[in-house]
C-alpha positions in Angstrom: 4.5 -14.1 -12.5 4.3 -12.1 -15.6 1.3 -9.9 -14.8 1.0 -7.1 -12.3 -2.2 -5.3 -11.4 -1.8 -1.7 -10.1 -4.7 0.2 -8.6 -4.5 3.9 -7.6 -5.9 4.8 -4.2 -5.1 8.5 -3.6 -2.2 11.0 -3.7 0.8 8.5 -3.6 -1.2 5.5 -2.5 -1.3 2.3 -4.6 -2.2 -1.3 -4.4 0.0 -3.7 -6.4 -1.3 -7.2 -6.9 0.4 -10.2 -8.2 -1.3 -13.6 -8.0 -2.7 -13.7 -4.4 -0.2 -11.3 -2.9 -0.5 -7.6 -2.4 1.8 -4.6 -1.9 0.2 -1.4 -0.5 2.1 1.8 -0.7 1.6 5.1 1.2 -2.0 4.5 2.1 -3.8 7.8 2.8 -7.4 7.8 1.6 -9.3 5.2 -0.4 -12.7 6.5 -1.7 -13.5 3.7 -4.0 -11.3 0.6 -3.8 -12.5 -2.5 -1.9 -9.3 -2.8 0.0 -10.6 -4.8 2.9 -11.8 -7.5 0.5 -8.6 -7.5 -1.4 -6.6 -8.1 1.7 -9.0 -10.8 2.9 -8.6 -12.7 -0.4 -4.8 -12.4 -0.3 -2.2 -14.9 1.0 0.4 -12.2 1.8 -0.1 -8.5 2.3 2.9 -6.2 2.5 2.4 -2.5 3.6 4.8 0.3 3.0 4.8 3.9 4.3 7.5 6.3 3.1 7.2 9.0 5.8 5.0 10.4 8.5 3.3 13.2 6.5 -0.5 12.8 6.8 -0.9 12.4 3.0 1.4 9.4 3.1 0.7 7.7 6.5 -2.7 7.0 7.9 -2.9 5.3 11.3 -5.7 3.0 10.1 -3.0 0.8 8.5 -2.1 -0.3 12.0 -5.6 -1.9 12.4 -4.9 -4.2 9.5 -2.2 -6.2 11.2 -4.2 -9.5 11.4 -4.2 -9.5 7.6 -0.7 -8.0 7.1 2.4 -10.2 6.6 4.8 -7.3 7.2 5.0 -3.6 7.5 7.9 -1.6 6.1 7.8 1.9 7.7 10.2 4.8 7.6 11.9 5.3 10.9 10.2 8.7 11.3 6.9 6.9 11.7 8.1 4.9 14.7 6.3 7.1 17.3 3.3 8.2 15.2 -0.3 7.4 16.2 -1.2 3.8 16.1 2.2 2.3 15.5 2.6 1.0 19.1 -0.3 -1.4 18.4 1.6 -3.3 15.7 3.2 -6.5 16.9 7.0 -6.1 16.9 7.7 -9.1 14.7 5.5 -7.6 12.0 7.2 -4.3 11.5 10.5 -3.2 10.0 11.5 0.4 10.6 13.9 1.6 7.9 16.3 4.5 7.6 17.8 5.4 4.2 20.2 2.9 2.6 19.1 -0.2 4.5 18.0 -3.6 3.4 15.3 -6.0 4.5 15.3 -9.5 3.0 12.1 -11.4 3.6 12.9 -14.3 1.2 9.8 -13.7 -0.9 10.7 -10.0 -1.3 13.7 -7.8 -0.8 13.4 -4.2 0.2 16.0 -1.5 -0.1 15.5 1.9 1.2 17.0 5.1 -0.3 16.8 8.7 0.6 14.3 11.5 0.1 14.5 15.2 -0.5 11.8 15.7 2.0 11.1 13.5 5.0 11.5 9.7 5.3 12.7 7.4 2.6 12.0 5.9 -0.8 11.6 2.1 -1.6 13.1 -0.3 -4.1 11.4 -3.6 -4.0 12.2 -6.9 -5.7 9.2 -9.2 -5.6 8.1 -12.1 -7.7 10.5 -11.2 -10.5 9.4 -7.6 -10.6 11.5 -4.5 -9.7 9.4 -1.7 -8.2 10.4 1.7 -7.0 8.2 4.0 -4.8 9.7 7.4 -4.4 7.7 8.7 -1.5 8.5 12.4 -1.5 11.8 12.1 -3.2 11.6 14.7 -6.0 13.2 17.8 -7.5 11.2 20.3 -5.5 11.6 23.4 -7.7 9.2 26.0 -6.3 8.5 29.1 -8.4 9.1 32.2 -6.4 11.5 30.5 -4.0 14.8 32.1 -3.2 17.7 31.3 -5.5 19.5 29.7 -2.6 16.6 27.3 -1.9 16.2 26.5 -5.6 20.0 25.7 -5.8 19.9 23.5 -2.6 16.8 21.6 -3.9 18.6 20.9 -7.2 21.8 19.7 -5.5 19.9 17.6 -2.9 17.9 15.8 -5.6 21.0 15.2 -7.8 22.8 13.7 -4.8 20.1 11.2 -4.1 19.7 10.5 -7.8 23.3 9.5 -8.1 22.7 6.7 -5.6 19.9 5.3 -7.7 21.6 5.2 -11.1 22.4 1.5 -10.9 18.7 0.5 -10.6 16.8 -1.3 -13.4 13.1 -0.9 -12.8 10.0 -2.5 -14.3 7.8 0.1 -12.6 8.6 3.4 -10.8 6.0 5.5 -8.9 7.2 9.0 -8.9 5.8 12.5 -7.9 4.6 14.9 -10.6 3.1 17.5 -8.4 0.9 20.0 -10.2 1.8 22.8 -7.7 5.2 23.0 -9.3 3.5 24.2 -12.5 5.9 24.1 -15.4 8.5 22.4 -13.3 6.2 19.6 -12.2 8.0 16.8 -14.3 11.5 18.1 -13.7 12.3 15.3 -11.2 10.6 12.6 -13.1 12.4 13.5 -16.3 15.8 13.6 -14.6 14.9 10.2 -12.8 14.1 8.5 -16.1 17.2 9.9 -17.8 19.3 8.5 -15.0 17.7 5.2 -14.0 16.6 2.4 -16.4 12.8 2.6 -16.1 10.3 0.6 -18.2 7.1 2.1 -16.8 6.6 5.4 -15.0 3.5 5.9 -12.8 2.9 9.5 -11.9 1.7 10.2 -8.4 1.3 13.1 -5.9 -0.4 15.0 -8.8 -2.9 16.8 -6.6 -5.8 15.6 -8.8 -4.5 17.3 -11.9 -3.7 15.0 -14.8 -0.3 15.3 -16.5 0.4 14.3 -20.1 3.9 13.3 -20.8 5.5 14.7 -24.0 6.1 12.2 -26.8 9.2 10.0 -26.3 9.4 10.9 -22.6 12.1 11.5 -21.5 13.7 11.4 -24.9 13.7 9.3 -28.1 16.8 7.3 -27.0 15.2 6.0 -23.8 11.4 6.2 -24.1 9.4 5.3 -21.0 5.7 4.2 -20.9 3.9 6.7 -18.7 0.6 6.3 -16.8 -0.9 9.2 -14.8 -4.0 8.1 -12.8 -6.2 10.8 -11.4 -9.3 9.2 -10.0 -9.2 6.7 -7.1 -9.9 3.2 -8.4 -8.2 3.6 -11.7 -6.1 0.5 -12.6 -3.7 -0.8 -15.1 -2.2 -4.3 -15.8 1.5 -4.5 -16.6 2.9 -7.5 -18.4 6.5 -8.7 -19.0 
């Protein structure tokens, strides 16, 4: 499959469509997208939640199980509201640095610099990464010690990702970090081979990447959706 349709839901939530199959990442809110109809029209639906924060995990996903092929949930979601309703055979709980092979897709979990995990997914010839809350969280006004620890923690996780070659990476560019909002995304794109970066967790504020992001030697195509329902088609 040489075409991938990506639709922005909200915060870090996305629907990724290829043929009649769907991936749904970090569903939180969905003001505009007809998600129920998309699932009804699909042969396989794979649902991912990177951690238990309310802006990444919504218990309503548990009510979708009759249309969901498999759930991949961070282990910290195991005892959250609604999860007990999912049939055991339909859910895989993942800690960092684990693998789940479902024949039609392969999922590898990596770490985070907040709670939960990040996901690397190989599916229909596409290599997709969803960072969850993995980011370089450089907060202005924080203590020098916390800033140093945040930098070290991110670089430690980043070193474990440097072997990846990605068609699409969903990565936080949080506007609350102000001039440091793209610090993590830039380091990620300098370290990991990324063709297309999709900015997320923007808090509703658009981000425009500088020309030749992250640099002239390794330019990456960047898309920063802001409004729920925005979509883009990626081709190989």
